[in-house]
C-alpha positions as a Markdown table, in Angstrom:
| # | Residue | x | y | z |
|---|---|---|---|---|
| 1 | Met | 0.0 | 0.0 | 0.0 |
| 2 | Glu | 2.9 | 2.4 | 0.6 |
| 3 | Ala | 4.0 | 2.0 | -3.0 |
| 4 | Ile | 0.5 | 2.8 | -4.2 |
| 5 | Glu | 0.3 | 5.9 | -2.0 |
| 6 | Ala | 3.7 | 7.0 | -3.3 |
| 7 | Leu | 2.4 | 6.6 | -6.9 |
| 8 | Lys | -0.7 | 8.6 | -6.1 |
| 9 | Arg | 1.5 | 11.4 | -4.8 |
| 10 | Thr | 3.8 | 11.3 | -7.9 |
| 11 | Ile | 0.7 | 11.4 | -10.2 |
| 12 | His | -0.6 | 14.4 | -8.2 |
| 13 | Val | 2.7 | 16.3 | -8.5 |
| 14 | Thr | 2.9 | 15.5 | -12.2 |
| 15 | Glu | -0.6 | 16.8 | -12.8 |
| 16 | Glu | 0.3 | 20.0 | -11.0 |
| 17 | Leu | 3.3 | 20.3 | -13.3 |
| 18 | Gln | 1.1 | 19.7 | -16.3 |
| 19 | Ser | -1.2 | 22.5 | -15.2 |
| 20 | Leu | 1.8 | 24.9 | -14.8 |
| 21 | Val | 3.1 | 24.0 | -18.3 |
| 22 | Lys | -0.3 | 24.7 | -19.8 |
| 23 | Thr | -0.4 | 28.1 | -18.1 |
| 24 | Met | 3.0 | 28.9 | -19.4 |
| 25 | Lys | 2.0 | 27.9 | -22.9 |
| 26 | Val | -1.0 | 30.2 | -22.7 |
| 27 | Met | 1.1 | 33.1 | -21.4 |
| 28 | Ala | 3.7 | 32.6 | -24.1 |
| 29 | Gly | 1.1 | 32.6 | -26.8 |
| 30 | Leu | -0.4 | 35.8 | -25.5 |
| 31 | Asn | 3.0 | 37.4 | -25.3 |
| 32 | Ile | 3.8 | 36.5 | -28.8 |
| 33 | Arg | 0.7 | 38.3 | -30.1 |
| 34 | Gln | 1.5 | 41.3 | -27.8 |
| 35 | Tyr | 5.0 | 41.8 | -29.1 |
| 36 | Glu | 4.0 | 41.1 | -32.7 |
| 37 | Arg | 1.4 | 43.9 | -32.5 |
| 38 | Ala | 4.0 | 46.2 | -31.0 |
| 39 | Ala | 6.4 | 45.4 | -33.9 |
| 40 | His | 3.6 | 46.1 | -36.4 |
| 41 | Ala | 2.7 | 49.4 | -34.8 |
| 42 | Val | 6.2 | 50.6 | -34.7 |
| 43 | Ala | 6.6 | 49.6 | -38.4 |
| 44 | Glu | 3.7 | 51.9 | -39.2 |
| 45 | Tyr | 5.4 | 54.7 | -37.2 |
| 46 | Asn | 8.6 | 54.1 | -39.1 |
| 47 | His | 6.7 | 54.7 | -42.4 |
| 48 | Thr | 5.6 | 58.1 | -41.0 |
| 49 | Ile | 9.2 | 58.9 | -40.1 |
| 50 | Glu | 10.3 | 58.0 | -43.6 |
| 51 | Met | 7.7 | 60.4 | -45.1 |
| 52 | Gly | 9.0 | 63.1 | -42.8 |
| 53 | Leu | 12.5 | 62.5 | -44.0 |
| 54 | Gln | 11.3 | 62.7 | -47.6 |
| 55 | Ile | 10.0 | 66.2 | -46.9 |
| 56 | Ala | 13.1 | 67.4 | -45.0 |
| 57 | Leu | 15.5 | 66.0 | -47.6 |
| 58 | Arg | 13.9 | 68.0 | -50.4 |
| 59 | Ser | 15.5 | 71.1 | -49.1 |
| 60 | Leu | 18.4 | 69.7 | -47.1 |
| 61 | Pro | 21.9 | 70.8 | -48.3 |
| 62 | Glu | 24.2 | 68.0 | -49.3 |
| 63 | Pro | 26.8 | 68.6 | -46.5 |
| 64 | Leu | 24.1 | 67.9 | -43.9 |
| 65 | Leu | 23.6 | 64.4 | -45.3 |
| 66 | Pro | 25.3 | 61.4 | -43.5 |
| 67 | Leu | 29.1 | 61.3 | -44.0 |
| 68 | Arg | 30.1 | 59.2 | -47.0 |
| 69 | His | 33.5 | 58.1 | -45.6 |
| 70 | Ala | 33.9 | 54.7 | -44.1 |
| 71 | Pro | 33.4 | 54.5 | -40.3 |
| 72 | Gly | 36.4 | 54.0 | -38.0 |
| 73 | Arg | 37.8 | 50.7 | -37.0 |
| 74 | Lys | 35.9 | 50.6 | -33.8 |
| 75 | Leu | 32.5 | 48.9 | -33.5 |
| 76 | Gly | 29.7 | 48.6 | -31.0 |
| 77 | Ala | 27.5 | 45.5 | -31.0 |
| 78 | Ile | 24.2 | 45.0 | -29.2 |
| 79 | Val | 23.2 | 41.3 | -28.7 |
| 80 | Phe | 19.6 | 40.6 | -27.7 |
| 81 | Gly | 19.1 | 37.4 | -25.7 |
| 82 | Ser | 17.0 | 36.4 | -22.6 |
| 83 | Asp | 17.1 | 36.7 | -18.8 |
| 84 | Gln | 14.9 | 33.6 | -18.3 |
| 85 | Gly | 15.3 | 30.0 | -19.2 |
| 86 | Met | 12.9 | 27.6 | -20.9 |
| 87 | Cys | 13.4 | 29.2 | -24.3 |
| 88 | Gly | 15.2 | 26.4 | -26.1 |
| 89 | Gln | 18.3 | 27.3 | -28.1 |
| 90 | Leu | 17.5 | 31.0 | -28.6 |
| 91 | Asn | 20.6 | 32.3 | -26.7 |
| 92 | Asp | 22.8 | 29.7 | -28.4 |
| 93 | Val | 21.5 | 30.7 | -31.8 |
| 94 | Ile | 21.9 | 34.4 | -31.5 |
| 95 | Val | 25.3 | 34.3 | -29.7 |
| 96 | Thr | 26.7 | 32.0 | -32.3 |
| 97 | His | 25.3 | 34.2 | -35.1 |
| 98 | Ala | 26.7 | 37.4 | -33.5 |
| 99 | Ala | 30.2 | 35.8 | -32.9 |
| 100 | Arg | 30.4 | 34.6 | -36.5 |
| 101 | Ala | 29.3 | 38.0 | -37.9 |
| 102 | Leu | 31.8 | 39.9 | -35.7 |
| 103 | Ala | 34.6 | 37.5 | -36.8 |
| 104 | Arg | 33.9 | 38.2 | -40.4 |
| 105 | Leu | 34.4 | 42.0 | -39.8 |
| 106 | Ala | 38.1 | 41.2 | -39.0 |
| 107 | Leu | 38.3 | 43.7 | -36.2 |
| 108 | Arg | 40.4 | 43.1 | -33.1 |
| 109 | Arg | 38.4 | 42.2 | -30.1 |
| 110 | Asp | 39.8 | 45.2 | -28.3 |
| 111 | Asp | 38.1 | 47.4 | -30.9 |
| 112 | Gln | 34.7 | 45.7 | -30.3 |
| 113 | Thr | 32.4 | 47.0 | -27.5 |
| 114 | Ile | 29.5 | 44.6 | -26.8 |
| 115 | Leu | 26.3 | 45.4 | -24.9 |
| 116 | Ala | 24.2 | 42.4 | -24.0 |
| 117 | Val | 20.5 | 42.4 | -23.4 |
| 118 | Gly | 19.8 | 39.5 | -21.1 |
| 119 | Gln | 21.9 | 37.8 | -18.5 |
| 120 | Arg | 22.0 | 34.5 | -20.3 |
| 121 | Ala | 23.2 | 35.9 | -23.5 |
| 122 | Ala | 25.9 | 37.9 | -21.6 |
| 123 | Ala | 27.1 | 34.7 | -19.9 |
| 124 | Gln | 27.4 | 32.8 | -23.1 |
| 125 | Leu | 29.3 | 35.7 | -24.8 |
| 126 | Glu | 31.7 | 35.7 | -21.9 |
| 127 | Asp | 32.1 | 32.0 | -22.1 |
| 128 | Ser | 33.1 | 32.4 | -25.7 |
| 129 | Gly | 35.9 | 34.7 | -24.6 |
| 130 | Arg | 34.3 | 38.1 | -25.4 |
| 131 | Ser | 34.3 | 41.0 | -23.0 |
| 132 | Ile | 30.9 | 42.6 | -22.2 |
| 133 | Ala | 30.9 | 46.3 | -21.6 |
| 134 | Ala | 27.4 | 46.3 | -20.1 |
| 135 | Thr | 24.4 | 44.1 | -19.6 |
| 136 | Leu | 20.7 | 45.3 | -19.6 |
| 137 | Glu | 17.7 | 43.4 | -18.3 |
| 138 | Val | 15.2 | 42.2 | -20.8 |
| 139 | Pro | 11.9 | 44.2 | -20.6 |
| 140 | Gly | 9.1 | 42.2 | -19.1 |
| 141 | Ser | 6.4 | 43.8 | -21.3 |
| 142 | Thr | 5.9 | 46.2 | -24.2 |
| 143 | Gly | 5.6 | 49.0 | -21.6 |
| 144 | Gly | 9.1 | 48.4 | -20.5 |
| 145 | Ile | 10.7 | 48.5 | -23.9 |
| 146 | Thr | 10.7 | 52.3 | -24.2 |
| 147 | Ala | 12.8 | 52.9 | -21.1 |
| 148 | Thr | 15.3 | 50.2 | -22.1 |
| 149 | Val | 15.6 | 51.7 | -25.6 |
| 150 | His | 16.5 | 55.0 | -24.0 |
| 151 | Glu | 19.2 | 53.2 | -22.0 |
| 152 | Val | 20.6 | 51.7 | -25.1 |
| 153 | Leu | 20.6 | 55.1 | -26.9 |
| 154 | Arg | 22.5 | 56.6 | -24.0 |
| 155 | Ser | 25.1 | 53.9 | -24.2 |
| 156 | Ile | 25.5 | 54.5 | -28.0 |
| 157 | Glu | 26.0 | 58.2 | -27.3 |
| 158 | Glu | 28.6 | 57.4 | -24.7 |
| 159 | Trp | 30.4 | 55.0 | -27.2 |
| 160 | His | 30.5 | 57.8 | -29.8 |
| 161 | Ser | 31.7 | 60.6 | -27.5 |
| 162 | Gln | 34.1 | 58.6 | -25.3 |
| 163 | Arg | 35.3 | 55.7 | -27.4 |
| 164 | Gly | 35.0 | 57.1 | -30.9 |
| 165 | Ile | 32.7 | 54.3 | -32.0 |
| 166 | Glu | 30.9 | 55.2 | -35.3 |
| 167 | Met | 29.5 | 51.8 | -36.4 |
| 168 | Val | 26.8 | 50.1 | -34.3 |
| 169 | Val | 25.2 | 46.7 | -35.2 |
| 170 | Leu | 22.3 | 44.9 | -33.7 |
| 171 | Phe | 21.9 | 41.1 | -33.4 |
| 172 | Tyr | 18.5 | 39.6 | -32.5 |
| 173 | Cys | 16.1 | 36.8 | -33.4 |
| 174 | Arg | 13.0 | 37.5 | -35.4 |
| 175 | Leu | 9.9 | 35.3 | -36.0 |
| 176 | Thr | 9.6 | 33.7 | -39.4 |
| 177 | Ser | 6.3 | 31.8 | -39.0 |
| 178 | Gly | 4.4 | 30.3 | -36.1 |
| 179 | Ile | 7.0 | 29.3 | -33.4 |
| 180 | Phe | 10.0 | 29.4 | -35.8 |
| 181 | Tyr | 12.6 | 32.2 | -35.7 |
| 182 | Arg | 16.0 | 32.9 | -37.1 |
| 183 | Pro | 18.9 | 35.2 | -36.1 |
| 184 | His | 19.1 | 38.6 | -37.8 |
| 185 | Gly | 21.7 | 41.3 | -37.9 |
| 186 | Ile | 21.4 | 44.9 | -39.0 |
| 187 | Arg | 23.7 | 48.0 | -39.1 |
| 188 | Leu | 22.1 | 50.7 | -37.0 |
| 189 | Leu | 24.9 | 53.3 | -37.5 |
| 190 | Pro | 26.1 | 55.0 | -39.6 |
| 191 | Val | 22.8 | 55.6 | -41.3 |
| 192 | Asp | 22.7 | 54.0 | -44.7 |
| 193 | Ile | 23.4 | 56.8 | -47.3 |
| 194 | Gly | 21.8 | 54.7 | -50.0 |
| 195 | Trp | 18.6 | 54.6 | -48.0 |
| 196 | Ile | 18.7 | 58.3 | -47.4 |
| 197 | Arg | 19.3 | 59.0 | -51.1 |
| 198 | Ser | 16.5 | 56.7 | -52.1 |
| 199 | Leu | 14.1 | 58.6 | -49.8 |
| 200 | Lys | 15.3 | 61.9 | -51.3 |
| 201 | Ala | 14.7 | 60.7 | -54.8 |
| 202 | Lys | 11.3 | 59.1 | -54.0 |
| 203 | Arg | 8.2 | 60.7 | -55.5 |
| 204 | Trp | 5.7 | 62.2 | -53.0 |
| 205 | Pro | 2.4 | 60.3 | -53.3 |
| 206 | Ser | 0.2 | 63.4 | -53.7 |
| 207 | Lys | 0.3 | 66.9 | -55.3 |
| 208 | Val | 0.2 | 68.7 | -51.9 |
| 209 | Ile | 3.6 | 68.9 | -50.3 |
| 210 | Pro | 3.5 | 69.3 | -46.5 |
| 211 | Thr | 5.2 | 72.4 | -44.9 |
| 212 | Tyr | 7.0 | 72.8 | -41.7 |
| 213 | Arg | 8.4 | 75.6 | -39.5 |
| 214 | Met | 11.3 | 73.9 | -37.8 |
| 215 | Glu | 14.8 | 74.6 | -39.2 |
| 216 | Thr | 15.5 | 71.9 | -41.8 |
| 217 | Gly | 18.7 | 70.6 | -40.1 |
| 218 | Arg | 17.0 | 70.3 | -36.8 |
| 219 | Leu | 14.0 | 68.5 | -38.3 |
| 220 | Tyr | 16.3 | 66.0 | -40.1 |
| 221 | His | 18.3 | 65.2 | -37.0 |
| 222 | Ser | 15.2 | 64.8 | -34.9 |
| 223 | Leu | 13.7 | 62.4 | -37.5 |
| 224 | Ile | 17.0 | 60.4 | -37.5 |
| 225 | Arg | 16.9 | 60.1 | -33.7 |
| 226 | Glu | 13.3 | 58.8 | -34.1 |
| 227 | Tyr | 14.5 | 56.3 | -36.7 |
| 228 | Leu | 17.1 | 55.0 | -34.3 |
| 229 | Phe | 14.5 | 54.7 | -31.6 |
| 230 | Val | 12.1 | 52.8 | -33.9 |
| 231 | Ser | 14.9 | 50.4 | -35.1 |
| 232 | Leu | 15.8 | 49.6 | -31.5 |
| 233 | Phe | 12.2 | 49.2 | -30.4 |
| 234 | Arg | 11.4 | 46.9 | -33.2 |
| 235 | Ala | 14.5 | 44.8 | -32.4 |
| 236 | Phe | 13.3 | 44.5 | -28.8 |
| 237 | Ala | 9.8 | 43.6 | -29.8 |
| 238 | Glu | 10.9 | 41.0 | -32.4 |
| 239 | Ser | 13.4 | 39.5 | -30.0 |
| 240 | Leu | 10.8 | 39.2 | -27.2 |
| 241 | Ala | 8.3 | 37.6 | -29.7 |
| 242 | Ser | 11.0 | 35.1 | -30.7 |
| 243 | Glu | 11.9 | 34.3 | -27.0 |
| 244 | Asn | 8.2 | 33.5 | -26.3 |
| 245 | Ala | 7.9 | 31.5 | -29.4 |
| 246 | Ala | 10.9 | 29.4 | -28.3 |
| 247 | Arg | 9.4 | 29.1 | -24.8 |
| 248 | Leu | 6.1 | 28.0 | -26.4 |
| 249 | Ala | 7.9 | 25.3 | -28.4 |
| 250 | Ser | 9.7 | 24.1 | -25.2 |
| 251 | Met | 6.4 | 24.0 | -23.3 |
| 252 | Gln | 4.8 | 21.9 | -26.1 |
| 253 | Val | 7.6 | 19.4 | -25.9 |
| 254 | Ala | 7.4 | 19.4 | -22.1 |
| 255 | Glu | 3.6 | 18.9 | -22.2 |
| 256 | Arg | 4.0 | 15.8 | -24.5 |
| 257 | Asn | 6.6 | 14.4 | -22.2 |
| 258 | Ile | 4.4 | 15.0 | -19.1 |
| 259 | Glu | 1.4 | 13.4 | -20.9 |
| 260 | Asp | 3.5 | 10.3 | -21.7 |
| 261 | Arg | 4.7 | 10.2 | -18.1 |
| 262 | Leu | 1.2 | 10.5 | -16.7 |
| 263 | Lys | 0.0 | 7.6 | -18.9 |
| 264 | Ala | 2.9 | 5.4 | -17.7 |
| 265 | Leu | 2.2 | 6.4 | -14.0 |
| 266 | Thr | -1.5 | 5.9 | -14.3 |
| 267 | Ser | -1.0 | 2.4 | -15.9 |
| 268 | Glu | 1.5 | 1.5 | -13.2 |
| 269 | Phe | -0.9 | 2.7 | -10.5 |
| 270 | His | -3.8 | 0.6 | -11.9 |
| 271 | Gln | -1.6 | -2.4 | -12.2 |
| 272 | Ser | -0.3 | -2.0 | -8.6 |
| 273 | Arg | -3.8 | -1.4 | -7.4 |
| 274 | Gln | -5.1 | -4.5 | -9.2 |
| 275 | Ala | -2.2 | -6.5 | -7.8 |
| 276 | Ala | -3.0 | -5.3 | -4.3 |
| 277 | Ile | -6.7 | -6.1 | -4.6 |
| 278 | Thr | -5.8 | -9.6 | -6.0 |
| 279 | Ser | -3.4 | -10.2 | -3.2 |
| 280 | Glu | -6.1 | -9.2 | -0.6 |
| 281 | Leu | -8.6 | -11.5 | -2.3 |
| 282 | Leu | -6.2 | -14.3 | -2.3 |
| 283 | Asp | -5.5 | -13.7 | 1.4 |
| 284 | Ile | -9.2 | -13.7 | 2.2 |
| 285 | Ile | -9.7 | -16.9 | 0.2 |
| 286 | Ser | -6.8 | -18.6 | 1.8 |
| 287 | Gly | -8.0 | -17.6 | 5.2 |
| 288 | Phe | -11.5 | -18.8 | 4.4 |
| 289 | Glu | -10.2 | -22.1 | 3.2 |
| 290 | Ala | -8.1 | -22.5 | 6.3 |
| 291 | Leu | -11.1 | -21.8 | 8.5 |
| 292 | Lys | -13.2 | -24.1 | 6.4 |
| 293 | Gly | -10.6 | -26.9 | 6.8 |
| 294 | Lys | -10.5 | -26.5 | 10.5 |
| 295 | Gly | -14.3 | -26.6 | 10.8 |
| 296 | His | -14.5 | -29.7 | 8.7 |
| 297 | His | -11.8 | -31.4 | 10.7 |
């Protein structure tokens, strides 16, 4: 009977774990949609910024455009990972991708400054022999992204003013479909001159050209700052969506394993219970036969 009671307790604990996994699945699914909506909203805002740049660039003198010379030999990299576990290989994937991309740039490691978003990504980067200048916590919701973006922008300004870093790259995961994601890298700075020139040459969609009162140079630089903000916000949103997709996939695997375990435990419980009942019946029959034999004698 002790073995049966132990099995009952194990089944109860496993069922509680199954309930927890289901809750985490639901939360991960909701978070994916939340961050996808945030990424979509900021993409719409980015379109507005591009339209503003179109207007400003119409009267912007050539010298105010981004510099055409190559950036210096110093680089700042921002790697987006996770603070929490249960997200599969996400940190391995993005850290490996970032390390390979940085190696292809053929820069000395002393000329590379890395900011890690997420303690787990930071630990893996350090394990690979890279020095981490700073580590930021991963925002826990869309509401926390904005504050973290401002922290990153302050770090970039410090890199530029104190370390002479002109090139900044981002490495993060982005969803492809469903629960699948892939690593992605973009150059944040210097701003792509080709993109700027394409905006300047782009035809305005209507006959009415908007007007503005702000000085053109100030307007242009304000819009570029907004572009940097949007690019970082999107990177955070897409990275967080990927993290939750990875967690959802892990929870699905865990749920299947728990279901298999529960089936095995339940089967073992029924067999043990049946064996115990059979044993008790045999004891009763044996006792009855013994008493019957004594009475007959």
